[in-house]
C-alpha positions in Angstrom: 0.3 7.2 12.9 -2.8 6.1 11.0 -2.0 3.8 8.1 -4.9 3.4 5.6 -4.6 0.5 3.2 -6.1 1.2 -0.2 -6.9 -1.6 -2.7 -9.2 -2.6 -5.5 -8.8 -4.2 -8.9 -7.7 -3.4 -12.4 -9.9 -0.6 -13.9 -11.8 -0.2 -10.6 -10.7 3.4 -10.1 -8.3 2.8 -7.3 -5.6 5.0 -8.9 -8.2 7.8 -9.1 -8.9 7.5 -5.4 -5.2 7.3 -4.7 -4.7 10.6 -6.6 -7.5 12.2 -4.6 -5.7 11.4 -1.4 -2.6 12.9 -2.8 -4.4 16.1 -3.9 -5.8 16.3 -0.3 -2.3 16.4 1.2 -2.3 12.8 2.4 1.0 11.1 1.7 0.6 7.9 -0.5 3.0 5.0 -0.6 2.3 3.4 -4.0 3.2 -0.3 -4.3 3.3 -0.1 -8.1 6.0 2.5 -7.9 7.9 0.3 -5.4 7.5 -2.6 -7.8 8.9 -0.6 -10.6 11.9 0.3 -8.5 12.6 -3.3 -7.4 12.6 -4.3 -11.1 15.2 -1.8 -12.2 18.1 -3.2 -14.2 20.7 -4.8 -11.9 18.5 -4.9 -8.8 18.0 -8.0 -6.7 14.4 -8.3 -7.9 15.5 -7.8 -11.6 18.0 -10.6 -11.2 15.5 -13.1 -9.8 12.8 -12.3 -12.3 15.2 -12.5 -15.3 16.6 -15.8 -14.0 13.0 -17.2 -13.8 11.6 -15.8 -17.1 14.8 -15.6 -19.1 16.1 -12.7 -21.2 13.2 -12.7 -23.6 11.4 -10.3 -21.2 14.1 -7.7 -21.6 14.2 -4.6 -23.7 17.4 -3.7 -25.7 18.2 -1.4 -22.8 18.2 -4.6 -20.5 15.3 -3.1 -18.5 12.3 -5.4 -18.0 9.6 -5.1 -20.8 6.7 -4.8 -18.3 3.9 -5.1 -20.9 5.5 -8.3 -22.3 6.0 -9.7 -18.7 2.3 -8.8 -18.0 1.2 -10.8 -21.1 3.1 -13.8 -19.9 1.8 -13.8 -16.3 -1.8 -12.9 -17.1 -2.1 -15.9 -19.4 -0.7 -18.4 -16.8 -1.7 -18.9 -13.1 1.5 -20.7 -12.3 3.7 -18.0 -13.8 1.7 -15.2 -12.2 2.1 -17.0 -8.8 5.8 -17.4 -9.4 6.2 -13.7 -10.2 4.3 -12.7 -7.1 6.5 -15.1 -5.0 9.7 -13.7 -6.4 8.7 -10.0 -6.0 6.8 -10.1 -2.7 9.9 -9.9 -0.4 11.3 -7.0 -2.3 8.0 -5.1 -2.5 7.2 -5.7 1.2 10.7 -4.4 2.1 10.3 -1.4 -0.2 6.8 -0.5 1.3 8.2 -0.8 4.8 11.0 1.7 4.1 8.6 4.1 2.4 6.3 4.0 5.5 9.3 4.6 7.7 10.2 7.7 5.6 6.8 9.1 6.1 6.9 8.3 9.9 10.3 10.1 10.1 8.7 13.2 8.3 6.1 13.4 11.0 3.1 12.3 8.9 0.0 11.5 11.1 -2.0 9.8 8.3 -0.7 7.9 5.3 -2.2 5.8 2.6 -0.6 2.6 1.3 -1.9 1.9 -2.3 -1.4 -1.8 -2.8 -3.4 -3.7 -5.5 -2.6 -7.2 -4.3 -3.2 -6.6 -0.6 -5.5 -9.7 -0.2 -3.6 -11.8 -2.7 -0.3 -11.6 -0.8 -2.2 -12.1 2.6 -1.2 -8.6 4.0 -4.8 -8.0 5.1 -4.1 -10.2 8.2 -2.3 -7.3 9.9 -3.6 -4.2 8.1 -6.4 -2.0 9.3 -8.4 0.0 8.1 -8.8 -1.4 4.5 -10.5 0.7 1.8 -11.7 -1.2 -1.3 -12.7 0.6 -4.5 -15.4 -1.6 -5.9 -17.2 -1.8 -9.3 -19.3 -4.5 -10.9 -17.5 -6.9 -13.2 -19.5 -5.6 -16.1 -18.3 -2.1 -15.4 -14.7 -3.3 -14.8 -14.6 -5.1 -18.2 -16.1 -2.1 -20.1 -13.6 0.4 -18.5 -10.6 -1.9 -19.1 -11.4 -2.4 -22.7 -11.9 1.3 -23.3 -8.8 2.3 -21.3 -6.3 -0.2 -22.7 -7.9 -1.0 -26.1 -8.2 -4.7 -25.2 -10.5 -7.3 -26.7 -13.2 -8.6 -24.4 -11.2 -11.9 -24.1 -8.0 -10.2 -23.1 -9.8 -7.9 -20.7 -11.6 -10.9 -19.1 -8.3 -12.8 -18.7 -6.8 -9.9 -16.8 -9.9 -9.4 -14.6 -10.1 -13.2 -13.8 -6.4 -13.2 -13.0 -7.2 -11.2 -9.9 -9.2 -11.9 -6.8 -12.9 -11.0 -7.5 -13.8 -7.5 -6.3 -16.9 -8.9 -4.6 -14.6 -11.0 -2.4 -12.4 -8.0 -1.6 -15.5 -5.9 -0.8 -16.6 -8.5 1.8 -13.2 -8.1 3.6 -13.1 -4.3 3.5 -13.6 -1.9 6.4 -14.6 0.8 4.0 -16.1 0.4 0.5 -16.1 3.1 -2.2 -18.6 2.2 -4.9 -17.2 3.5 -8.2 -20.0 2.4 -10.5 -21.4 5.9 -10.8 -20.1 9.2 -12.0 -17.0 11.0 -11.1 -19.1 13.4 -9.0 -20.5 10.4 -7.0 -16.9 9.2 -6.4 -15.8 12.6 -5.1 -18.7 12.7 -2.7 -17.9 9.3 -1.3 -14.3 10.2 -1.1 -15.0 13.4 0.9 -16.9 11.3 3.4 -14.0 8.8 3.7 -11.5 11.6 4.0 -13.5 13.2 6.8 -13.3 10.0 8.8 -9.6 9.4 8.3 -8.8 13.0 9.3 -10.4 12.6 12.7 -8.0 12.8 15.7 -5.7 9.8 16.1 -6.6 7.1 18.7 -4.1 6.7 21.5 -2.6 3.6 19.9 -2.2 5.5 16.6 -0.7 8.5 18.4 1.9 6.3 20.2 2.8 4.8 16.7 3.5 8.3 15.3 6.8 10.2 15.5 5.3 12.6 18.0 4.1 9.8 20.2 7.5 8.1 20.1 9.3 11.3 21.0 6.7 11.8 23.9 7.6 8.3 25.2 11.3 9.0 24.8 10.9 12.4 26.6 9.0 10.7 29.4 11.7 8.1 29.9 14.5 10.7 30.0 12.5 12.8 32.5 11.8 9.7 34.6 15.5 8.7 34.6 16.5 12.3 35.5 14.0 12.4 38.4 15.1 9.0 39.7 18.8 10.1 39.5 18.0 13.2 41.6 16.0 11.2 44.1 18.8 8.7 44.5 21.3 11.5 45.1 19.0 13.1 47.7 18.5 9.7 49.4 22.2 9.1 49.6 22.7 12.5 51.2 20.1 11.6 53.8 21.9 8.3 54.5 25.2 10.1 54.8 23.9 12.5 57.5 
């Protein structure tokens, strides 16, 4: 199975690229969806986050007020690092199970959409990595337009993340999203063509089909050995 790791930054267009993968029939594991699930009321992640940030981050329904929590952590490096530390084990576990589900379904290529891939050091064992990149000027402009933020608030959110230039330097594939939507689609088509190429042998053995092939070979081998052993014993007997 080929696992493609997709990342970027806030307002970089990563979600747009993720949706393009989905529209092309490629399963996508979305870390943001996993994060929302692990923060649901009563879950282990919810309990740890509420214990750390107190009940002031809760809505009347007792669900986490995500915008309020976002304001808190984007204004403080220490609180943001604390939240990442609390959530990381639950998100990693959730991503693993979502990948396993796709493996069990027989998917040959999947995309894992994870914004903080580099920040949580997952890039050490993930290949290939696709980074959706824009200049900081474009990033700020799009963020202010999208969320109605002031330049100061937008800059705080951008600066709270690892710079996109740094992420670009660590990528295997870079999608430059400074241009038009048409430009983005053209780049995406080129990337999709590469990822739809036949699996390497290593990727094939990681797939469900590969695993079943190994299992079938083992069973066949044991069966042959068993029959050879019977035949050998018969020869000894005579």
